C-alpha positions in Angstrom: 6.3 -9.7 -13.8 3.3 -7.3 -12.9 2.6 -6.2 -9.5 -0.6 -4.4 -8.4 -1.4 -2.7 -5.1 -4.8 -1.2 -4.2 -6.6 0.0 -1.1 -10.1 -1.1 -2.2 -11.8 0.6 1.0 -13.9 -2.4 1.7 -13.4 -5.4 -0.5 -17.2 -6.6 -0.4 -18.1 -3.2 -1.6 -15.7 -3.3 -4.5 -16.6 -6.7 -5.4 -20.0 -5.3 -6.2 -18.5 -2.7 -8.7 -15.7 -3.7 -10.9 -13.2 -5.7 -9.1 -13.3 -8.9 -10.9 -13.3 -7.1 -14.3 -10.2 -5.2 -13.0 -8.4 -8.5 -12.0 -9.2 -10.0 -15.3 -8.3 -7.2 -17.4 -4.9 -6.3 -15.6 -4.0 -10.0 -14.9 -1.3 -9.2 -12.4 1.2 -12.0 -11.1 0.5 -10.5 -7.6 -2.1 -8.3 -6.5 -1.9 -6.8 -2.9 -5.0 -5.3 -1.3 -5.4 -3.0 1.7 -8.2 -2.1 3.8 -10.2 -5.4 2.9 -12.6 -4.7 6.1 -13.6 -8.3 6.1 -12.6 -11.7 7.6 -11.8 -14.5 5.5 -15.0 -16.4 4.7 -17.3 -13.6 5.4 -18.0 -13.6 1.6 -17.0 -15.6 -1.4 -13.9 -14.1 -3.2 -13.4 -16.3 -6.2 -10.1 -15.7 -7.7 -9.3 -18.6 -10.0 -5.6 -18.9 -10.6 -4.6 -17.0 -7.5 -3.5 -18.2 -4.0 -5.1 -16.0 -1.3 -3.4 -15.2 1.9 -5.5 -13.1 4.4 -4.6 -11.0 7.4 -7.8 -9.7 9.1 -8.0 -7.3 12.0 -9.4 -8.5 15.1 -12.1 -5.9 14.9 -14.5 -6.8 12.3 -15.1 -4.5 9.5 -11.9 -2.7 9.9 -8.4 -2.5 8.2 -7.2 -5.9 6.7 -4.9 -7.1 4.0 -5.0 -9.8 1.5 -2.4 -11.1 -1.1 -3.5 -12.7 -4.2 -0.5 -14.5 -5.9 -0.4 -16.6 -9.2 2.9 -18.1 -7.8 2.6 -20.0 -4.4 5.4 -18.2 -2.1 8.0 -20.0 -0.5 7.0 -18.9 2.9 4.1 -16.5 4.3 4.0 -14.7 7.6 1.5 -12.3 9.1 2.2 -9.0 11.0 5.6 -7.8 12.1 6.2 -10.1 15.3 5.1 -7.6 18.0 1.6 -8.1 19.5 0.9 -4.3 20.0 1.3 -3.9 16.3 -0.2 -7.1 15.0 -4.1 -6.8 16.0 -5.1 -4.8 12.9 -4.3 -7.3 10.0 -1.8 -4.7 8.5 1.1 -6.7 7.2 1.5 -9.8 5.0 5.3 -11.0 4.0 5.7 -13.3 1.5 9.0 -14.7 0.4 9.8 -15.5 -3.4 12.9 -17.1 -4.9 14.1 -13.4 -6.1 12.7 -11.3 -3.5 10.5 -10.8 -0.4 7.2 -8.9 -0.8 5.5 -7.0 2.1 2.0 -5.8 1.8 1.1 -3.2 4.2 -1.6 -0.8 5.4 0.1 1.7 7.4 -2.1 3.2 10.4 -3.8 6.6 9.7 -2.5 9.4 12.2 -6.2 10.2 12.6 -8.6 13.2 13.1 -6.7 15.7 15.0 -3.7 13.4 14.9 -5.0 11.4 17.6 -3.0 8.3 16.6 0.3 10.5 15.6 2.2 9.1 18.5 1.2 5.5 17.8 2.0 5.9 14.1 5.6 7.1 15.1 6.0 3.9 17.2 4.9 1.9 14.4 7.0 3.6 11.9 10.0 2.8 13.8 9.0 -0.9 14.3 8.1 -1.4 10.9 11.5 0.0 9.5 13.3 -2.4 12.0 11.1 -5.2 10.8 11.9 -4.4 7.0 15.7 -4.0 7.6 15.9 -7.2 9.3 14.6 -9.2 6.5 17.1 -11.0 4.2 17.8 -10.4 0.7 15.9 -7.9 -1.6 12.7 -6.5 -0.2 9.7 -4.9 -2.2 7.0 -3.0 0.2 4.0 -2.3 -1.2 0.7 -0.6 0.1 -1.2 2.2 1.6 1.5 4.0 3.6 -0.8 6.8 4.4 1.8 9.7 3.8 2.4 12.2 1.0 6.2 12.4 1.2 6.9 15.6 -0.8 4.7 18.6 -1.8 4.7 17.2 -5.3 2.8 14.2 -3.8 -0.5 16.3 -3.2 -2.5 18.9 -4.5 -2.4 21.5 -1.6 0.6 21.1 0.5 0.2 24.5 2.3 -3.2 23.8 3.7 -2.4 20.3 4.7 0.8 20.6 6.7 -0.6 19.7 10.1 -3.2 17.1 8.6 -2.7 13.3 8.8 -0.7 12.0 6.0 1.3 15.2 5.5 2.7 16.1 9.1 6.4 16.7 9.0 6.7 13.7 11.6 5.1 11.2 8.9 7.1 12.6 6.2 10.2 12.4 8.0 9.7 8.8 8.8 9.4 8.1 5.3 12.7 9.8 4.5 14.0 7.6 7.3 12.6 4.5 5.7 13.9 5.4 2.3 17.5 6.4 3.6 17.6 2.8 5.4 17.9 1.4 1.7 14.6 1.8 -0.2 13.7 3.6 -3.4 10.4 5.0 -4.3 9.7 3.4 -7.7 7.4 5.9 -8.9 9.7 8.7 -8.4 12.4 6.8 -9.6 10.7 6.7 -13.3 8.9 9.9 -12.8 10.7 12.3 -10.6 9.1 15.6 -11.8 5.6 14.5 -12.7 2.9 16.5 -11.0 -0.9 15.7 -10.7 0.0 11.9 -10.0 -2.2 11.0 -7.2 -3.5 7.8 -5.7 -6.4 9.0 -3.3 -9.0 11.6 -3.3 -11.2 12.8 -0.5 -15.0 12.0 -1.3 -15.7 15.6 -0.3 -15.7 18.6 -2.6 -15.5 16.6 -5.9 -11.9 15.9 -5.2 -11.5 13.3 -7.7 -13.1 15.2 -10.6 -10.7 17.9 -9.9 -7.8 15.8 -9.4 -7.1 17.3 -5.8 -5.5 14.4 -4.6 -2.7 12.7 -2.6 -0.3 9.9 -3.7 0.0 7.9 -0.6 0.3 4.4 -2.2 3.7 3.2 -3.1 5.9 0.5 -4.1 9.3 0.8 -2.4 12.2 -1.3 -3.5 15.3 -2.3 -2.1 18.1 0.0 -3.5 19.8 -3.2 -4.5 17.0 -4.5 -6.6 16.1 -1.4 -8.6 17.7 -2.5 -11.7 15.1 -5.1 -11.8 12.4 -2.6 -12.1 11.1 -2.0 -15.6 8.2 0.8 -14.8 5.9 1.9 -12.4 2.4 3.2 -12.8 -0.6 5.0 -11.2 -4.1 3.8 -12.7 -6.2 6.7 -11.9 -8.8 5.8 -14.3 -9.6 2.7 -12.1 -12.8 3.7 -10.1 -14.4 1.6 -7.1 -12.5 3.1 -4.1 -11.2 6.3 -2.8 -7.9 5.1 -3.8 -6.7 3.8 -7.4 -4.2 1.1 -7.8 -0.6 1.3 -8.2 1.6 -0.9 -10.4 5.4 -2.1 -10.4 6.8 -4.2 -13.4 9.8 -5.9 -13.1 11.9 -7.2 -15.8 
């Protein structure tokens, strides 16, 4: 079973590029998208063979998540049940027979860390939500944090920048200690230069000066079902690239 997660940084934009060819070529069983920046129905999104589940922000052109799945889930819900955190279209939860999948677009702490306090509140609420779900859980999406120094090109110069503050890194540590395994680091603990996001500035992608901020986290008791993890850095169309989890 192949699961793919991709922050598309605007679904309408990436549909004009390579999105449909990518979907056909990779043929995932489940595709989780973040930062769709659109409401359902704003544009035609033909994905034959897939059920679509949309969670859009109240503010148009902002945030948003989308789940494409071949198998119809047993149940789908949106948000985490807290109004103050559910206005930006950031979470879709789908229950399948063997696991529950959570597609998430974690809030960015923002320029000059203007949303860091809110981000900390979000992190605690989201962790409580995940640990309250029954059975094995797979969490995927843009989690907007490079957890370890190995997960970004220039750790020293980014210590107080959004996505690499000690506060954000500590929250990722707490989440993993609550019972989740970083699938990519499980298979490739020492791999350097493995990134999923690059700034559009300074030819960052060409120089692979990136960050690994997109994840598949898997319940510790479901790790034996993992077969492999990958980062599809060759796939263009967004400032992020897709990440993959394969299950046995």
